[in-house]
KELUMBA-44768 format. One line per 10 residues: number of its first residue (from 1); their letters; for each residue x, y, z of N, C-alpha, C, O. Coordinates in pm, 1 decimal. Atoms other than C-alpha are relative to their C-alpha. Last residue first. Layout:
// residues N
NUM	A	X Y Z X Y Z X Y Z X Y Z | ...
END
This chain:
// residues 124
124	RLKSMFHEKD	-141.5 39.7 1.7 7969.5 -14790.2 4570.5 78.3 65.5 108.9 198.7 42.4 120.9 | -17.8 118.6 -82.2 7597.9 -14760.9 4646.7 146.6 -38.9 11.8 182.4 -115.1 101.6 | -0.7 -42.6 -139.6 7571.6 -14400.5 4520.4 22.8 -118.8 95.1 52.8 -99.0 212.9 | -137.6 -36.4 -34.8 7669.7 -14527.4 4174.9 12.3 43.4 145.8 121.3 39.6 202.9 | -73.0 119.1 -42.9 7329.4 -14701.9 4157.1 143.7 32.0 39.9 201.6 -39.1 122.0 | 59.9 50.9 -123.8 7147.2 -14369.5 4146.2 78.7 -118.4 54.7 110.9 -123.1 173.4 | -39.5 -92.4 -107.4 7382.1 -14224.8 3885.0 -52.4 -49.1 134.7 19.5 -45.6 234.6 | -143.9 15.0 -21.5 7339.6 -14528.6 3660.2 47.6 88.4 115.1 124.2 43.7 200.5 | -34.2 130.6 -59.7 6961.8 -14538.3 3696.8 147.4 -10.7 35.5 182.0 -50.7 146.7 | -83.7 67.1 98.2 6903.4 -14166.0 3637.6 49.3 -128.2 65.0 109.0 -124.9 172.5
114	VIFRLHTGEG	-145.9 4.0 -19.2 6628.4 -14073.8 3878.5 66.5 -63.0 -121.1 6.5 -143.4 -192.5 | -70.2 44.5 120.1 6263.5 -13967.4 3859.2 149.9 7.7 28.2 200.9 110.0 73.8 | -95.1 -92.9 58.4 6114.0 -13941.3 4207.7 62.6 -61.4 -123.9 95.5 -180.0 -124.8 | -114.2 60.7 67.4 5803.5 -14111.6 4342.2 86.4 109.9 -59.4 39.2 219.7 -89.1 | -91.5 -95.5 61.2 5540.5 -14005.2 4596.5 116.4 -76.3 -60.9 176.2 -161.6 4.7 | -135.7 51.6 20.3 5243.2 -14220.9 4690.6 80.8 105.1 -74.4 31.4 170.2 -166.4 | -80.7 -77.4 93.4 4901.7 -14135.2 4827.8 140.4 -59.1 -6.1 186.5 -124.8 87.2 | -92.8 -97.8 -52.7 4630.2 -14334.7 4997.9 70.1 76.6 -109.2 17.7 94.4 -219.2 | -21.1 -112.1 91.0 4378.5 -14610.4 4966.7 95.3 99.0 63.7 110.8 103.7 185.7 | -84.3 -105.7 -53.4 4305.1 -14950.5 5112.5 16.5 109.2 -103.0 -2.5 87.4 -222.6
104	LLMDGAYAAV	-84.6 56.0 -106.2 4091.9 -15259.8 5070.4 84.6 106.5 67.3 109.2 100.9 187.8 | -120.2 -78.4 -24.2 3804.0 -15108.5 4871.5 76.8 -59.9 117.5 23.3 -73.8 227.4 | -24.3 -40.0 -138.5 3556.1 -15382.5 4782.1 133.8 73.6 13.2 239.0 20.7 -22.9 | 42.5 -138.7 -17.0 3451.0 -15391.0 4415.1 29.4 53.4 139.6 5.7 171.1 166.8 | 128.7 -20.1 67.4 3649.0 -15707.8 4338.9 -35.3 147.4 9.3 45.0 233.0 -28.0 | 29.9 141.5 24.1 3927.8 -15707.1 4595.6 -140.2 2.2 -59.5 -237.9 24.5 11.9 | 134.0 57.9 -3.5 4051.2 -15350.7 4570.2 5.1 -151.3 -9.3 96.7 -208.3 -68.6 | -0.9 144.0 23.7 4363.9 -15141.3 4626.1 -140.7 -53.5 23.3 -212.3 -8.2 112.5 | 107.0 74.1 -67.8 4396.1 -14765.7 4593.2 13.2 -146.9 -35.0 63.6 -182.8 -141.4 | -4.6 145.4 12.0 4662.3 -14512.9 4495.6 -116.4 -62.4 77.1 -165.1 -6.8 175.5
94	KFEIKKGDVK	108.5 51.5 -82.5 4657.0 -14138.2 4421.5 3.2 -150.2 -22.1 8.0 -195.4 -136.5 | 103.2 92.5 45.3 4995.4 -14044.5 4283.6 -110.3 -15.2 104.5 -87.0 -2.7 224.7 | 92.4 41.7 -104.5 5254.8 -13768.9 4316.7 -113.2 -81.6 -61.9 -159.5 -53.5 -172.5 | 130.5 40.4 52.6 5554.2 -13731.3 4084.3 -86.3 -48.6 116.1 -43.1 -133.4 194.1 | 89.1 50.9 -104.4 5873.2 -13539.4 4171.8 -138.9 -27.8 -58.5 -199.3 58.3 -122.4 | -26.8 143.4 -13.2 6139.9 -13496.6 3901.7 -88.7 -66.5 104.5 -75.4 -186.5 128.9 | -136.7 36.4 36.5 6003.9 -13156.4 3798.1 18.1 -150.8 5.1 -49.2 -224.5 -67.1 | -79.2 -118.1 -32.2 5676.0 -13110.9 3983.1 146.6 -34.2 -25.7 217.0 -82.0 63.2 | -136.8 14.7 48.7 5410.7 -13351.8 3855.2 71.8 131.6 26.2 25.7 238.2 -14.8 | -81.6 -121.5 3.3 5080.6 -13390.8 4037.8 139.1 -35.1 -51.3 195.3 -139.2 -17.1
84	TVEAEARIVD	79.7 -115.8 -40.8 4787.2 -13633.9 4046.7 77.2 131.0 -5.7 17.6 238.7 -10.0 | -82.5 -118.1 -22.0 4927.6 -13935.1 3860.4 -90.7 118.4 33.2 -184.8 148.4 -40.2 | 24.8 -109.4 94.3 4689.3 -14226.9 3900.9 87.7 118.2 37.2 93.7 158.4 153.4 | -76.3 -121.8 -27.4 4755.1 -14563.8 4062.4 -30.7 102.2 -108.2 -44.6 68.0 -225.6 | 8.8 -104.1 101.1 4526.6 -14866.3 4084.5 81.1 120.4 45.0 79.3 157.6 162.3 | -48.2 -130.2 -47.3 4590.9 -15185.3 4274.7 -2.2 97.9 -115.9 43.3 67.4 -226.2 | -27.2 -94.3 108.0 4381.7 -15496.1 4204.7 45.1 132.3 62.6 -25.5 188.8 146.1 | -9.3 -139.2 -44.8 4379.1 -15789.4 4443.7 41.6 86.3 -118.2 131.2 50.9 -194.8 | -74.3 -78.2 98.9 4261.5 -16135.5 4341.0 -8.0 146.4 41.7 -116.5 202.1 58.4 | 60.8 -124.3 47.3 4158.4 -16343.2 4643.6 90.4 66.4 -103.9 212.9 60.5 -93.7
74	GVKSPKLHSS	85.8 24.7 116.1 4300.6 -16696.1 4662.1 -66.5 125.2 -53.5 -104.9 128.6 -170.4 | -72.9 70.3 105.3 4447.7 -16664.6 5011.6 -99.1 -35.4 -110.6 -207.3 -87.6 -83.9 | -43.1 138.5 -25.0 4224.1 -16430.8 5208.3 80.2 -55.0 -117.6 77.6 -0.3 -227.9 | 16.2 79.2 122.6 4194.1 -16052.4 5202.8 58.2 -138.0 24.8 165.7 -151.5 83.2 | -91.2 112.2 25.3 4142.4 -15834.2 5509.8 -32.4 -69.1 -132.6 -143.3 -59.1 -185.1 | 66.1 131.2 -2.8 3970.9 -15493.9 5503.3 102.8 -109.5 -25.3 201.3 -87.2 -95.7 | 131.4 1.0 -62.4 4070.6 -15131.2 5570.9 -63.7 -137.4 18.8 -139.6 -157.9 113.5 | 27.9 139.6 35.1 4440.5 -15096.9 5502.1 -126.5 -34.2 77.0 -122.5 -60.7 197.1 | 80.5 76.3 -95.1 4505.8 -14722.1 5491.8 -0.3 -146.1 -44.9 32.6 -176.6 -159.5 | 116.7 78.0 40.2 4786.7 -14573.6 5292.2 -72.3 -59.6 119.4 -11.7 -92.6 221.4
64	EMHGGVTTCG	94.9 -13.3 -110.4 5073.3 -14325.9 5296.6 -127.1 -70.8 -42.7 -186.1 -36.8 -145.3 | 127.2 70.7 21.0 5376.1 -14396.0 5083.1 -83.9 20.6 125.1 -36.6 4.0 237.5 | 92.6 -3.9 -113.4 5686.5 -14179.9 5046.0 -126.5 -75.3 -38.3 -171.3 -69.6 -152.8 | -47.1 -94.6 -100.4 5995.2 -14160.4 4827.6 -87.1 3.9 123.1 -39.1 31.2 233.1 | 96.7 -43.0 -99.7 5960.3 -14450.2 4585.4 62.6 92.4 102.2 176.3 71.6 144.8 | -17.3 66.6 -129.2 6203.4 -14465.1 4297.1 -101.2 57.5 98.1 -136.9 175.1 91.7 | 49.8 -71.9 -116.8 6140.6 -14383.7 3933.0 26.5 -83.8 123.8 29.5 -206.8 118.6 | 105.4 76.7 -64.1 6342.5 -14489.6 3630.1 -58.9 87.7 109.9 -19.4 203.3 124.9 | 61.8 -44.8 -125.4 6579.4 -14323.1 3389.4 -103.7 -99.1 49.2 -156.0 -180.8 -26.6 | -92.9 13.7 -112.1 6823.6 -14449.6 3128.0 -56.5 41.4 134.0 13.5 36.9 235.1
54	EPLEDRVALM	-88.5 116.4 7.3 6620.2 -14320.1 2832.4 95.1 -0.3 119.3 153.7 102.8 152.6 | -114.8 -8.8 91.2 6376.2 -14048.2 2941.0 82.9 -128.5 5.6 80.4 -200.8 105.2 | -125.4 -48.4 -56.6 6057.4 -14159.9 3117.5 109.9 11.0 -106.4 109.0 -62.4 -205.2 | -12.2 -143.4 28.2 5711.8 -14183.4 2958.7 132.9 57.9 46.3 156.2 177.9 31.4 | -18.3 -20.3 143.6 5698.7 -14564.6 2932.2 17.4 147.4 -39.4 45.6 177.3 -155.4 | -121.9 62.4 54.8 5757.3 -14609.8 3304.7 25.2 33.1 -147.0 137.7 66.0 -184.6 | -83.3 -101.8 64.4 5488.8 -14363.4 3420.4 120.9 -56.8 -73.9 190.6 17.5 -143.1 | 82.0 -106.1 61.2 5197.4 -14586.2 3519.5 84.5 98.9 -78.3 38.2 154.9 -177.7 | 35.0 37.6 137.4 5433.9 -14881.4 3577.2 -82.8 107.2 -71.4 -81.0 114.6 -194.2 | -122.1 9.0 79.3 5592.6 -14721.0 3883.9 -32.6 -29.0 -146.7 24.1 32.6 -237.0
44	ASNEMLAMMM	-46.4 -136.8 23.6 5251.6 -14623.8 4021.4 125.1 0.3 -89.1 135.3 79.1 -183.1 | 93.6 -62.4 92.5 5114.6 -14976.7 3979.0 43.6 143.0 -34.3 34.6 185.4 -149.5 | -24.5 57.7 131.7 5421.7 -15126.2 4142.4 -88.8 66.1 -104.6 -43.2 97.3 -214.6 | -123.1 -62.3 48.6 5382.1 -14888.8 4437.4 34.8 -50.8 -140.2 78.8 26.4 -225.4 | 33.5 -138.5 33.6 5020.6 -15000.3 4484.1 121.6 71.0 -59.9 110.2 143.3 -158.9 | 78.0 8.2 122.9 5135.0 -15363.7 4469.2 -42.8 139.1 -46.1 -41.3 168.2 -165.7 | -94.5 27.1 108.8 5406.1 -15288.7 4725.8 -73.2 -9.1 -133.6 -21.4 36.0 -235.7 | -64.6 -126.3 32.8 5140.8 -15130.5 4950.1 102.6 -18.0 -112.3 119.1 71.2 -195.5 | 101.8 -83.0 63.6 4929.5 -15446.0 4939.5 63.9 131.7 -44.4 39.0 179.8 -155.0 | 16.8 53.8 134.9 5244.3 -15648.7 5011.2 -107.9 76.1 -76.9 -95.7 95.1 -197.9
34	PTALVPMDGS	-111.8 -40.2 85.8 5337.8 -15429.4 5308.9 -13.5 -51.3 -143.3 34.2 13.9 -236.3 | 5.8 -141.7 35.0 4982.9 -15472.1 5446.8 118.7 42.1 -86.3 98.5 111.6 -185.9 | -80.8 -88.0 -83.9 5010.9 -15849.8 5437.6 -11.0 144.4 -48.8 -9.2 170.5 -169.1 | -91.8 -85.6 74.6 4726.7 -16032.1 5262.5 72.0 95.1 95.8 8.0 167.5 172.1 | 69.7 -99.1 82.6 4573.0 -16272.7 5514.1 104.3 82.7 -73.5 221.9 81.2 -37.1 | -17.0 33.0 142.8 4699.1 -16590.9 5683.9 -85.1 88.9 -91.1 -173.5 41.1 -162.2 | 118.3 62.2 59.5 4729.8 -16436.3 6033.7 21.7 -22.7 -149.5 100.3 48.3 -212.3 | 4.0 143.8 -29.4 5031.7 -16362.3 6250.2 -126.2 -68.6 -50.4 -170.4 -169.3 4.9 | 113.7 38.4 -83.0 5140.6 -16019.6 6137.5 0.4 -149.1 19.8 93.7 -218.3 -21.1 | 67.3 -122.8 -44.4 5406.6 -15826.2 5945.7 -120.7 -28.1 89.3 -183.9 64.7 139.5
24	GVHIATVADT	-37.2 -42.0 -134.4 5646.7 -16119.0 5917.8 -66.9 126.0 50.3 -22.8 183.7 149.7 | -89.9 -115.2 11.0 5635.4 -16171.4 5541.6 37.7 58.3 135.8 123.7 146.0 144.1 | -121.5 27.2 76.7 5500.3 -16527.0 5571.9 96.8 118.2 -2.9 217.7 98.9 9.8 | -82.4 100.3 -67.6 5249.9 -16469.1 5851.2 133.1 -16.5 -71.5 238.5 -16.2 -7.9 | -64.7 -64.8 -114.4 5120.5 -16146.2 5696.3 89.3 -97.4 75.9 196.0 -58.9 123.9 | 80.2 -15.0 -121.8 5044.5 -16330.6 5374.7 82.0 64.7 110.9 205.0 64.3 108.2 | 27.2 -141.8 -25.0 5225.9 -16265.4 5047.2 -89.0 22.5 121.5 -145.6 130.4 138.9 | -122.6 -79.7 3.3 5397.4 -16605.2 5007.6 -22.4 147.7 30.7 72.0 216.7 69.2 | -65.8 7.1 -130.1 5084.1 -16794.4 5117.0 121.4 92.1 6.1 152.1 147.0 112.0 | -54.5 133.4 -24.6 4915.7 -16672.4 4800.6 61.5 1.0 139.8 71.0 105.9 203.5
14	VTLESTHKLG	-53.2 24.5 -134.0 4694.4 -16368.8 4735.6 39.4 -147.5 10.8 -43.1 -237.1 -7.2 | 82.6 99.9 -67.4 4654.9 -16321.9 4361.5 64.6 -29.3 134.6 184.1 -57.8 141.7 | -70.7 99.6 -78.0 4810.8 -15995.4 4247.8 -102.4 -97.8 55.7 -206.6 -56.6 106.6 | 77.0 102.1 -71.2 4701.8 -15735.3 3997.1 90.9 -101.2 67.7 204.4 -124.0 25.8 | -77.5 122.4 -19.2 4844.7 -15404.9 3872.0 -85.1 -97.9 79.3 -166.7 -57.2 161.9 | 56.6 95.7 -94.3 4640.8 -15115.1 3730.4 88.8 -123.3 2.5 122.8 -177.9 -102.5 | -35.7 139.7 21.7 4795.8 -14810.9 3564.4 -68.3 -83.8 107.6 -92.8 -37.3 218.9 | 46.7 103.3 -92.8 4698.3 -14449.6 3522.3 59.9 -135.3 -34.9 102.8 -159.4 -147.7 | -53.9 130.3 40.6 4823.2 -14123.2 3369.6 -36.7 -103.1 105.9 -28.3 -76.1 225.7 | 102.7 88.6 52.6 4583.8 -13847.7 3483.1 52.7 -132.0 -52.2 -26.0 -224.0 -74.5
4	IEIM	101.9 29.0 -99.9 4839.3 -13571.6 3530.7 -107.0 -85.9 -66.5 -146.8 -60.3 -180.2 | 113.1 -91.0 -13.6 5099.7 -13594.6 3258.8 -92.5 -44.2 111.6 -103.4 -163.0 141.8 | 89.7 48.3 -104.9 5445.1 -13745.5 3233.0 -107.8 103.7 23.9 -79.1 220.1 52.0 | 24.8 -100.8 -103.3 5606.7 -13661.8 2903.7 -101.2 -54.3 99.8 -203.2 -111.9 62.1
END
């Protein structure tokens, strides 16, 4: 059962592959905003993964986040997600990303519980 307060932390070391130059979101060799947000989303997904019914997963529905400070290649980034609300198949999270103790960004994320097979059948 998914409960308010479930948490997970995901980590990423900034490499050239996740810089703004490489992913096309900017022209400097710093952590790309989309990659910071993807790490936050990963943390949210993993926070609830073990509580889902067999055959189900969660998919992202909305992400809102600031990106306050740059991070250089070699920095270790930590994203934290915490469940703040559960309404049926809708799960809301508080998310934040850090480099050490420095807050890089924070916001909210919405995920939906879906049946994997049914979800994928919509692609056919």
